[in-house]
C-alpha positions, 0 to 999 in steps of 0.5 A, a space after each residue: 769969554 763967552 764959551 757956549 758961542 766959541 764952541 759953535 765953530 768947533 761943532 760945525 767944523 767937526 760936523 763938516 769933517 764927519 760928512 767927509 769921512 762918511 762920503 769917503 767910506 764905502 757903502 758896502 763892507 770890505 769883508 765879503 767873500 766874493 771868492 765864494 757864491 752868494 748862496 750856501 753851497 752845502 745845500 742843493 737849493 743853494 747851488 741851484 740859485 748859484 747856478 740859475 744865475 751863472 746859466 742865465 742866457 741873457 749873459 751871453 748878450 753882455 758887451 766886452 766893456 760890460 764884461 770888462 767893467 765887471 772884472 774891474 769891479 771884482 778885482 778892485 774889491 779883492 784888493 780893498 778898492 770900492 767905487 764910489 756908490 757901489 752897492 752889495 746887489 751891484 757887487 754880487 751882480 758884477 762877481 756873477 757876470 765875471 764868473 760867467 765869462 772868465 775861467 775860476 783857475 786861470 782867469 782867462 775869457 773863455 769862449 763865448 760858445 763854451 761858457 755855461 751861459 750859452 749852454 741853454 741856446 746852443 744845446 736846444 738848437 743842437 739837440 732839437 735838430 739832432 732829434 728832428 733829423 735822426 733817420 738817415 745816416 748823413 744826418 746822424 753823422 752831420 748832427 752828432 759831429 756838431 754836438 761833439 765838436 760843441 762839447 769838446 769847445 765846452 769840455 775844454 773851456 770849463 776844464 779844472 785847473 790852470 794847466 795848459 794843454 798842447 795843440 796836438 793833445 786837444 786835437 787828439 782828443 777832439 778827433 778820438 771823441 768825435 769818432 766814438 761818438 759818431 760810432 755809437 750813434 751810428 751803431 744805435 741807429 742801425 739797431 733802432 730800425 728794428 724796433 719802434 718809431 718812438 724807440 728810435 726817437 730815444 737813439 740821440 739820447 743814448 748816443 749822447 749819453 755814450 758820448 759824454 763818457 767818451 768825449 769829457 774824460 778825453 778832452 780833460 785827459 791831461 788832468 787825469 795823468 797830471 791831476 788838478 789843484 787841491 787845496 785846504 779850505 782857505 784855498 792854499 795849494 797843497 798840490 796836484 792830484 789825479 785822484 781828485 781829477 777822476 772823481 771831478 770828471 766822473 761827477 761831471 759825466 753824470 751831471 751832463 748825462 743827467 742835464 740831457 735827460 729831460 730834453 731828450 726824453 720828454 719831447 719824443 713822447 710829445 713829437 710822437 703824438 704831435 706828428 699823428 695830428 693834422 697840424 704837423 701833417 699840414 705843416 711838416 716843416 714846424 717839427 723842427 721849430 717845435 722840437 728845439 722849443 721843447 728841448 729849450 724849455 726842459 734845458 732852461 731848468 735842467 741845466 742849472 738843477 744838474 749842475 747843482 747836483 755836486 759842489 763846484 768846490 768838490 772836496 775829498 778825504 786826505 786819505 783818498 789821494 795819491 801817497 805821496 800827496 798825502 805825505 806832503 799834506 801831513 807835513 804841511 798840517 797833520 790835522 788836516 782831513 779834506 782837501 778841495 778842488 775845482 770839479 769843472 762844469 
């Protein structure tokens, strides 16, 4: 018997089977941690890359079909299912599309204008108009009301935790925050009439900064009262903490104020100079579009960079938590020193 020739069919069979197995094998490994961002969140640069992707305004143009497809890819991958031909870059793209539209704690699809990808187009329009039409009381009232209504939607949409908030709580928080913001703006506007026109241009920024200190805590008051979920480093839920909520909200307030700073601090100087030129005297209606464009240019960079000031997965020491939660954590793991939580945006 010719063993050399008889082995040929066996080699061919093994080759075919190996090819089939390779085709069946996923194109990417199954151990990619897509629960975390692609870039190192322990560095400012890594967080900046992450938020430039999350706040990309092009994400608001995605259809429901594209969003659902991204959600399917992410959910399937977490269960060990990989679509044939899926590459690692496509997986990360799906993850960021998913993150841009779905709440990290509840998994629910977020309201379109409340998503971080809507921040630049919405804020450049509202802030640009606030800074153009700031001289009369009706204009201040209208644009501060629009701005705080938008902020209320954003703050509720990007809240931390998965606990529901009632309609009455939401209504009370919205009315209180909007009233406080409008009163602040009107008070500052009346004071600004006694100073130079350039100083008057900064009234909207002062009002927005003050209003953020009112609006964000009020819209997230349930978190301050009942706490937000805290976990260990592996994501195991340990309980709810009001102390963590206080830190989370404080970080968000600081980020939001700094986020508004470039767009509300730089354009006034430019517009103050431009309005003395012949062009805007001849075409005064161009003032609003130019202002909106300048604000938008600032926000394209300020929004992701200020979101990146603090890690999204924030942390605090166990010793800073409520005594009862500390005791509970010590029973669970006496060596645990830090807990983690989603700070919101």
